[in-house]
C-alpha positions in Angstrom: 166.2 45.4 135.1 169.0 43.2 133.8 168.4 41.2 130.6 167.1 37.7 131.4 168.3 35.0 129.0 167.0 31.4 129.3 168.8 28.5 127.7 167.0 25.2 127.2 169.5 22.4 127.3 172.6 22.2 129.6 174.7 19.4 128.2 177.3 20.7 125.8 176.1 23.7 123.8 174.0 25.3 126.5 176.7 25.8 129.1 179.1 27.2 126.5 176.5 29.7 125.3 175.8 30.7 128.9 179.4 31.3 129.8 180.1 33.2 126.6 177.0 35.4 127.1 178.0 36.1 130.7 181.5 37.2 129.6 179.9 39.5 126.9 177.4 40.9 129.3 178.3 40.4 133.0 175.1 42.1 134.1 172.8 39.7 132.3 170.7 37.2 134.3 171.2 33.8 132.7 169.2 30.6 133.5 170.1 27.2 132.2 167.4 24.5 132.4 167.7 20.8 131.7 165.4 17.9 132.4 168.3 15.7 133.4 170.3 15.9 136.6 173.7 15.5 134.9 174.8 18.5 133.0 177.8 20.1 131.2 179.6 17.3 129.5 180.6 16.3 126.0 179.1 13.1 124.6 182.3 12.5 122.6 183.9 11.4 125.9 181.5 8.5 126.5 183.6 5.9 124.6 186.6 6.8 126.8 184.6 6.2 129.9 183.3 2.9 128.6 186.8 1.9 127.6 188.3 2.8 131.0 190.4 5.8 129.9 188.1 7.8 132.1 187.7 5.8 135.3 184.8 7.6 136.9 181.6 9.0 135.4 182.3 12.3 137.2 185.3 12.7 135.0 183.1 13.6 132.1 181.4 16.5 133.9 184.3 17.8 136.0 186.9 20.5 135.3 190.6 19.9 135.0 190.8 20.9 138.6 188.2 18.2 139.4 185.4 20.6 140.3 182.1 19.0 139.4 180.1 21.1 137.0 176.7 21.1 138.8 174.2 23.7 139.8 176.4 25.1 142.6 179.4 25.3 140.3 177.5 27.4 137.7 176.0 29.6 140.4 179.3 30.4 142.3 181.9 30.1 139.5 180.0 31.3 136.4 177.2 33.5 137.8 174.6 31.4 136.0 171.5 29.8 137.4 171.2 26.2 136.5 168.0 24.3 137.0 168.2 20.6 136.7 165.3 18.1 136.6 163.2 20.9 134.9 161.5 20.2 131.6 160.4 22.9 129.1 156.8 22.3 128.1 155.8 25.2 125.8 157.0 28.6 124.6 154.8 31.7 124.4 156.9 33.7 121.9 154.5 36.7 121.8 154.6 37.2 125.6 158.1 35.8 126.0 157.1 33.3 128.6 158.3 29.7 129.0 156.2 27.1 130.8 158.3 24.5 132.6 157.7 21.6 134.9 159.8 20.4 137.9 160.1 16.6 137.3 160.7 16.0 141.0 157.4 17.4 142.2 155.4 17.9 138.9 154.9 21.6 139.7 154.6 23.9 136.7 156.0 27.4 136.6 156.1 30.2 134.0 159.5 31.8 133.4 159.7 35.2 131.7 162.6 35.9 129.4 164.1 38.6 127.2 165.9 36.1 125.0 165.6 32.4 124.6 168.2 29.9 123.3 167.2 26.4 122.4 170.3 24.2 122.9 168.8 20.7 123.2 171.1 18.9 120.8 170.0 15.9 118.7 167.8 13.0 119.5 169.4 9.6 119.0 168.1 7.8 115.9 166.5 4.4 116.5 166.3 2.8 113.1 162.8 1.6 112.1 163.5 -2.2 112.0 162.2 -4.8 114.4 164.2 -5.4 117.6 165.4 -1.9 118.4 163.3 -2.0 121.6 164.9 -5.1 123.0 166.4 -4.7 126.5 170.0 -5.2 125.4 169.9 -2.7 122.6 171.2 0.7 123.5 171.6 4.1 122.0 174.5 6.2 123.2 173.6 9.8 123.7 173.9 10.6 127.4 175.7 9.5 130.6 172.9 7.2 131.7 173.3 5.2 128.5 177.1 5.1 129.0 176.7 3.9 132.7 174.3 1.1 131.7 176.6 -0.2 129.0 179.7 -0.1 131.1 177.9 -1.8 134.1 177.0 -4.8 131.9 180.4 -5.1 130.4 182.3 -4.7 133.6 180.2 -7.4 135.3 181.1 -9.9 132.5 177.6 -9.9 131.0 178.7 -9.1 127.5 180.7 -11.6 125.4 179.7 -10.2 122.0 178.7 -6.7 120.8 177.5 -5.3 117.6 177.8 -1.6 116.8 175.5 -0.3 114.1 177.1 2.6 112.3 180.8 3.2 111.6 180.9 6.9 112.4 183.4 8.3 114.9 181.5 7.4 118.0 180.7 3.9 116.7 184.4 3.2 115.9 185.5 4.6 119.3 182.9 2.4 121.1 184.0 -0.7 119.2 187.6 0.0 120.1 186.8 0.5 123.7 184.9 -2.7 124.0 187.4 -4.8 122.0 190.5 -3.4 123.6 189.7 -2.8 127.2 187.2 -5.6 127.8 188.1 -8.1 125.0 184.5 -8.2 123.8 184.0 -9.9 120.5 182.9 -6.8 118.6 181.5 -6.2 115.1 180.8 -2.9 113.3 178.1 -2.8 110.7 177.9 0.1 108.2 175.5 0.3 105.3 177.9 2.6 103.3 180.7 1.0 101.4 183.4 2.2 103.9 183.8 3.3 107.5 183.6 7.0 108.5 181.6 7.7 105.3 180.8 11.3 106.3 184.4 12.1 107.1 186.7 10.1 104.8 186.9 8.9 101.2 187.1 5.2 100.4 190.9 5.1 100.1 191.6 6.8 103.4 188.9 4.8 105.2 190.6 1.6 104.0 193.5 2.5 106.4 191.1 2.7 109.3 189.4 -0.5 108.4 192.7 -2.3 108.2 193.6 -1.0 111.7 190.3 -2.1 113.1 190.6 -5.6 111.7 194.2 -5.9 112.9 192.9 -5.1 116.4 190.3 -7.9 116.3 187.3 -5.9 115.4 185.0 -7.4 112.7 184.0 -4.8 110.1 181.0 -5.3 107.8 180.5 -2.6 105.2 177.8 -2.4 102.5 175.5 -4.2 104.9 172.1 -3.1 106.1 170.5 -4.4 109.3 167.0 -5.5 108.8 166.1 -7.1 112.1 167.5 -7.7 115.6 166.4 -11.0 117.0 166.1 -11.5 120.7 164.0 -11.9 123.8 162.5 -8.7 125.3 162.9 -10.1 128.8 166.7 -10.6 128.5 
């Protein structure tokens, strides 16, 4: 029997692991599972979709030859079984069994494996201050979030935007909204400079200057304590 490898998570890491393992062991049976229906994309491309550099959402999960990376693509092009809309519920490590549920029909199934890879990525952080659950407050970690944000902006429903956090994605999002859509945009960062995990204060000053010269408001050494708003709007 060929070795069966199950990979939980099919966004960025999971598909890369699957393809690499298939090259190393072409005889292996590899199964990708993900509870979403959109798979095999990089979240770092989301700001470029919101900003219009990538016109269509499919551009984020398509190859350079415009082939959509879906279940059929992985089956025919990569020799990998991809199961979408399937959620992992529990792992029986002793018996090497994974309990999953099909989110379309709620049916549960036990999948046996020889090796299991957990490639679920990170969960977006919602800071513990009031207002994070308001309807117009978004995290940006998947394509559904990206689509919801762009839909509002493209329909002219956004005049002002605040980005909490001046990491790479935060800065790219701010640039996308201010440049393409001319949204009045502010970045708030509790550290004393932007890109605090990547740059020192002197280098970040160059980035901050560029942001301000492109009409993006930058507030550093500022901590958000509350978001005021109406939950219905």
